[in-house]
N, C-alpha and C positions, 0 to 999 in steps of 0.2 A: 411599751412606752408606744403612747398615741400616735398619731398623724407631726409628721416634723416638714419646715420649713426648711431649705438649702439654698447658697446660693454657692454661687463658683465664683472665685475674683484671683485672677492670676492661676498660676494653679494648683488654687487652693480651695478645699472644698468646709462649708462650714454649718454643721446642723445646728437649728432650732426647733428641742419638740414647743409640740403645743399644748401640750398639760403642765407647763408653768411658768411662774414670772420669774422675772428680768432683774438686776440694778447695773446699771452705767461701766462697775469694776468689772463685770464679767462671772456674778455670780447665778447661779437658775435658786429658786424656793419653788420645791411642791408639797400640794400640804397630802399630809398622810390617814386626814380623819375627815368625812365628809360635810361639806359644806360646814364654815360652823364654829370648826373644828381648830384646835389653836399648837396643833404638833407640828415642826413641816421642819422637812428634809432639805439639809444648803447640798451644791458642789458649784465645780467650773464648768465655765459652760466650753462647748469645744473650741471655739477660738480663745480662749485666754489659752486654754491646755496646751493646743498649739503653736501661738504666739509664745507663750514660756519656753518649751519646750518638753523636755523628757523628763518627772518630774524627779529630784535622786530623797531627795525631807519635805513631809511636811504636817507640821505641829498645830493641830489643833489646840485652845485652850480647850482645857479640861472638866469634864461632864464635873458639873454644879457650878461654873461660870454664869455672873448674869453679865449679859453684852446687850449695849443699844446699835441699834441701828448707824451704824457709818463706822462703830468703835472695830477694831481688830478684832477679827477674829483666829485667828491663826495666820501663819505663814507658809511659803513652799518655798523651796531649792530648787535648781535646776542649772542645767553647766552655764546657763545663756541670763537664769536672774533670781537677784531675792526678793519677792514680793510680798510685800504685806495684805491680807485676804480683808475684807471690809466685812461683816456680818448689812446680808440684806434686810435683815427686820430686828428687833430687840427680842432680848428672853435672855433664860436660860439653857446652858448646852446643858442635854442630858442623854446622849449615846454620841461619841465616836468610830467615826468607821476604825475598826481595830484591822483592816487590811491595811491604816498606812501605814502602821509602825513597820511592816515586815517589809512592804510589797505597795511601796507607793507609786512605782509606774500602773500598777488598778484605775489612776484617774487619768490616763492616758489612752488606758486602751480602751476605757469604757467610762467615762464620764459621766454618763446618764442612769448609771444602772448601779455595779458592783462599786465606781469610785466615788461616790458621796461623800463628802467628808462630814458630818455631824447632822445634828439633830437638834433642832431649839423647840422648846413649849415655848410659844409668843405671851411676853406680855403686855402689847398692843397695835396687835395688827390689822384691825381698821385702822388705825390711822397711818398706820406706818404703807396698807398697799397701794395707797391712790400713789406711791411713789415711784411704785415697779413696772416693769416697764410686763405690759405686751410684749406675745411672743413678736410677732413684726415687726415691734416698735422698737423693740434689739435689736430684730435682724438687718433694719433700716440703721440703726446706731453701732452696730457692730460692722455691719459693709461700710459704714462714713469710714472707723476705723482704719480700717483693712486699706481703704482706695489713698487715704491721707498718709499712711506707714511705706506703702508702692513712690506715692510721688517722692517723699520724699531720700528712698532706697538706689 
């Protein structure tokens, strides 16, 4: 993993690696190929996995499923929430992390490494790239969300 931006709010520390981009819903996108490549790995951000709690189940659409940006890619279940995961980009699911079936908690232990969710062969990346947030922008959005939640509690 590359450099990491980090913020601490209250007693929680959240990390945002700078080698990927993010959607507002808390999923990251990492290019598996050099510039111009169309295959990406997708996973949960540190904030989303901490906020949601320990994963009990993670269900990702099967290989071969076509999803559009903003459509359901899968869902997670924790002791706190059931949450639909919205695809950050359009594409076809070409791989699902096999660890999710037997050890979904790997997402909590290593959300940016072994805890990835799926690999997508993107279909509209050039047009959708602008809707994704750069690391510093996602850090700002995430920090605002955390601070708003703390004010409500």
